[in-house]
C-alpha positions as CSV (number, residue, x, y, z in Angstrom):
1,M,0.0,0.0,0.0
2,Q,1.3,3.4,-1.0
3,I,0.4,6.3,1.4
4,D,0.7,9.8,0.1
5,I,0.1,12.9,2.3
6,V,-0.6,16.2,0.6
7,Q,-2.0,19.6,1.4
8,G,-4.4,20.8,-1.2
9,D,-7.8,20.6,-2.8
10,I,-9.3,17.1,-2.8
11,T,-11.6,18.0,-5.7
12,K,-8.7,18.4,-8.1
13,L,-7.1,15.1,-7.3
14,K,-7.0,12.4,-10.1
15,V,-7.7,9.2,-8.2
16,D,-10.4,6.6,-8.7
17,A,-12.4,7.6,-5.6
18,I,-12.5,10.6,-3.3
19,V,-14.1,10.4,0.0
20,N,-16.6,13.1,1.0
21,A,-16.9,13.9,4.7
22,A,-20.7,14.1,4.0
23,N,-23.5,15.1,6.3
24,T,-26.2,12.5,7.0
25,S,-28.6,14.2,4.6
26,L,-26.3,13.6,1.6
27,F,-27.4,16.9,0.2
28,G,-24.1,18.8,0.6
29,G,-23.1,21.2,3.3
30,G,-20.0,23.2,4.3
31,G,-16.3,22.4,4.2
32,V,-15.1,19.6,2.0
33,D,-18.7,18.4,1.5
34,G,-19.7,21.7,0.0
35,A,-16.5,21.9,-2.1
36,I,-17.1,18.4,-3.5
37,H,-20.7,19.2,-4.4
38,A,-19.8,22.5,-6.0
39,A,-17.0,21.1,-8.0
40,A,-19.0,18.0,-9.1
41,G,-22.0,19.9,-10.3
42,P,-25.7,19.1,-10.2
43,E,-25.2,15.5,-11.3
44,L,-23.8,14.6,-7.8
45,L,-26.8,16.2,-6.0
46,A,-29.2,14.3,-8.3
47,E,-27.5,11.0,-7.5
48,C,-27.7,11.8,-3.8
49,R,-31.4,12.7,-4.1
50,K,-32.0,9.4,-5.8
51,L,-30.2,7.6,-2.9
52,R,-32.4,9.4,-0.4
53,A,-35.6,8.6,-2.3
54,T,-34.7,4.9,-2.5
55,T,-32.0,3.2,-0.3
56,Y,-31.5,5.8,2.4
57,P,-34.9,7.6,3.0
58,D,-33.8,8.8,6.5
59,G,-30.2,9.7,5.4
60,L,-26.9,7.9,5.7
61,A,-25.9,7.1,9.3
62,S,-22.5,8.2,10.6
63,G,-19.9,5.6,9.9
64,L,-21.6,4.1,6.8
65,A,-20.4,4.8,3.3
66,V,-22.0,4.8,-0.1
67,A,-20.6,5.6,-3.6
68,T,-22.0,7.8,-6.4
69,G,-20.6,9.0,-9.6
70,A,-18.3,12.0,-9.5
71,G,-20.0,14.4,-11.9
72,N,-17.5,16.9,-13.1
73,L,-14.6,15.8,-10.8
74,P,-11.5,14.1,-12.2
75,A,-12.3,11.1,-9.9
76,R,-14.5,8.3,-11.0
77,W,-16.5,8.0,-7.8
78,V,-17.4,10.0,-4.7
79,I,-17.7,7.9,-1.5
80,H,-19.9,9.7,1.0
81,T,-19.4,9.0,4.6
82,P,-20.8,11.1,7.4
83,G,-18.5,11.4,10.4
84,P,-19.7,11.6,14.0
85,N,-20.4,15.2,15.1
86,R,-18.5,15.9,18.3
87,H,-20.4,19.1,18.9
88,V,-23.7,17.2,19.4
89,G,-22.1,14.5,21.6
90,Q,-21.2,12.0,19.0
91,T,-17.8,11.0,20.3
92,S,-17.4,7.4,19.2
93,T,-13.9,6.7,17.9
94,R,-15.3,3.4,16.5
95,V,-17.8,5.3,14.3
96,L,-15.1,7.6,13.0
97,S,-12.9,4.6,12.3
98,N,-15.8,3.0,10.4
99,C,-15.9,6.0,8.1
100,F,-12.4,5.1,6.9
101,T,-12.9,1.3,6.8
102,N,-16.3,1.4,5.1
103,S,-15.0,3.9,2.5
104,L,-12.2,1.5,1.7
105,Y,-14.6,-1.4,1.4
106,V,-16.9,0.5,-0.9
107,A,-14.0,1.7,-3.1
108,S,-12.6,-1.8,-3.3
109,R,-16.0,-3.2,-4.3
110,R,-16.1,-0.7,-7.1
111,G,-12.6,-1.8,-8.3
112,A,-10.9,1.4,-7.4
113,T,-7.1,1.3,-7.3
114,S,-6.6,4.7,-5.6
115,I,-8.6,6.6,-2.9
116,A,-8.3,10.0,-1.3
117,F,-9.5,10.9,2.1
118,P,-10.0,14.3,3.8
119,A,-9.5,14.5,7.6
120,I,-13.1,13.3,8.3
121,G,-14.6,15.0,11.3
122,A,-11.7,17.5,11.8
123,G,-13.6,20.4,10.3
124,A,-17.0,21.5,11.3
125,Y,-17.6,18.3,13.4
126,G,-15.1,19.3,16.0
127,W,-12.6,16.4,16.1
128,D,-9.0,17.2,16.9
129,P,-6.9,16.6,13.7
130,E,-4.3,14.6,15.6
131,E,-7.0,12.2,16.9
132,V,-8.5,11.9,13.4
133,A,-5.1,11.2,11.9
134,L,-4.4,8.5,14.5
135,I,-7.8,6.9,14.0
136,A,-7.3,7.1,10.2
137,A,-3.9,5.5,10.3
138,E,-5.0,2.6,12.5
139,A,-8.2,2.0,10.5
140,I,-6.4,2.1,7.1
141,R,-3.5,-0.1,8.2
142,N,-5.8,-2.7,9.8
143,W,-8.1,-2.8,6.8
144,F,-5.1,-3.3,4.4
145,D,-3.6,-6.0,6.8
146,T,-6.9,-7.9,6.4
147,Y,-7.8,-7.3,2.7
148,R,-4.5,-6.5,0.9
149,H,-4.6,-9.9,-1.0
150,V,-8.1,-9.4,-2.3
151,T,-8.4,-5.6,-2.9
152,S,-7.7,-3.6,-6.1
153,L,-6.7,-0.7,-3.9
154,H,-3.0,0.1,-3.6
155,R,-2.8,3.8,-3.1
156,V,-4.2,6.0,-0.4
157,V,-3.9,9.8,-0.5
158,L,-4.6,11.8,2.7
159,V,-5.5,15.3,1.8
160,A,-5.0,18.0,4.4
161,Y,-6.7,21.4,4.2
162,N,-3.9,23.1,6.2
163,T,-0.4,22.6,7.5
164,D,-1.6,21.4,11.0
165,V,-3.7,18.6,9.5
166,E,-0.9,17.7,7.2
167,A,1.5,17.5,10.1
168,A,-0.9,15.4,12.0
169,F,-1.2,12.9,9.1
170,H,2.6,12.7,8.8
171,K,3.0,12.0,12.5
172,A,0.2,9.4,12.6
173,F,1.5,7.6,9.5
174,D,5.1,8.0,10.6
175,T,6.1,9.4,7.3
176,P,8.9,12.0,6.8
177,R,7.6,15.4,6.1
178,T,8.6,16.9,2.8
179,D,7.5,19.9,0.9
180,S,3.9,19.3,-0.1
181,E,3.2,18.5,-3.6
182,L,0.6,21.0,-4.7
183,I,-2.5,19.3,-6.2
184,H,-3.3,21.0,-9.5
185,G,-4.9,18.1,-11.1
186,H,-1.6,16.9,-12.7
C-alpha cells in the first residue's frame, strides 16, 4: 500500500475515488462536503437525491459509506461517509474509524485502485486533527492488513486542508515530512 500525504484541494485530485466527509442528509453542506458538491456539479446532487428517495430515505448514518458517480470531478467515484459530530455529543472513535474502513470497502467493491481521504470529522464536526489522523492510520492499516490480498486498492492519499492537519497525518502515519506537492490536477 502506498500512502501519500498532501496539502491541497481534494476536488482536483486524479484518483479513482475521493471520500466526501458528508453530512447525513447527503445533500451537501459546508467544508469539504460543499466543495465536492460545488465542483462535481448538479449530477452529484441528483444521485444523492435518488439515494435518499430509495435506499436511504432517512439519510446515511454516521460511519456508513455509499458511492456515487463523481460528476465533473476528475475522480470516477465519490464515496460519501458522514462522520460523527462531536459538537452534538457523537464522540465514538469506532464510528469515526468505520468512516475510513467502510469507505475503503466501498471503493474496493467498485474496483478502485486509488482513494483520497480528507480529515473526516476534523472540520465543522469538531474532532482534533491529531486524533482523526491516528484513527485514520489505525483503520487504514488494519483494513489493508486484512484485505491486501483481495483488494484492487493500492494507493491511499490523505489530503490535508492546512499545515496542521498535514503535520498530524505525517505524525500518525510515521512518514517523513517533505515539501507538499501541490495538487493541481496533474
